[in-house]
C-alpha positions in Angstrom: -0.1 -0.2 0.0 1.1 3.4 -0.4 -0.2 7.0 0.1 -2.0 9.1 -2.4 -2.4 12.9 -1.9 -5.0 13.6 -4.5 -7.8 14.2 -1.8 -5.8 17.3 -0.7 -5.1 18.7 -4.2 -9.0 18.0 -4.9 -9.7 20.1 -2.0 -7.1 22.7 -2.7 -8.8 23.3 -6.1 -12.3 23.5 -4.7 -11.2 26.5 -2.2 -9.0 27.8 -4.6 -6.0 27.4 -3.4 -2.4 27.1 -4.9 0.2 25.2 -3.4 2.6 28.5 -2.3 -0.7 29.7 -0.2 -0.6 26.4 1.4 2.6 25.9 2.5 2.6 29.8 4.0 -0.9 28.5 5.8 0.7 25.5 7.1 4.3 26.8 7.4 5.8 24.3 5.2 8.5 24.1 3.1 8.6 24.1 -0.8 10.3 20.5 -0.4 7.3 19.5 1.5 4.8 20.7 -0.7 6.8 19.1 -3.6 6.7 15.6 -1.7 2.9 15.8 -1.0 2.7 16.3 -5.2 4.6 13.5 -5.8 2.7 11.0 -3.0 6.1 10.9 -1.4 6.0 10.0 2.1 5.8 13.4 4.7 6.4 13.3 8.5 3.0 13.3 10.7 4.0 16.7 11.8 3.7 18.2 7.8 0.4 16.3 7.8 -1.0 18.0 11.4 -0.1 21.2 9.9 -1.7 20.8 6.6 -5.2 19.5 8.8 -5.0 22.2 10.9 -4.5 25.0 8.6 -7.2 23.8 6.0 -9.2 22.6 9.2 -10.0 18.9 8.1 -9.2 15.4 9.0 -6.3 13.2 7.7 -8.9 11.1 6.1 -10.0 14.5 4.3 -6.4 14.8 2.6 -5.4 11.3 1.9 -5.7 7.4 1.1 -4.1 4.7 1.2 -4.0 2.8 -2.0 -2.9 -0.4 -3.3 0.4 -0.5 -5.1 0.9 -0.8 -8.8 2.2 -4.3 -9.4 
């Protein structure tokens, strides 16, 4: 299983929030935003900051998907 952040980026589109705006809102580095965009692993602290900034829960920004095999 791997993590997908498609829900996060759909939410950002719905709320008209750009990546740079999210970075400022959640005090994230451009590296963290890049990792989210590539569905790479990020720390729990990053996820908590994103959820807090957007006032959502983990399940609203991410999901587990089967590995491509």
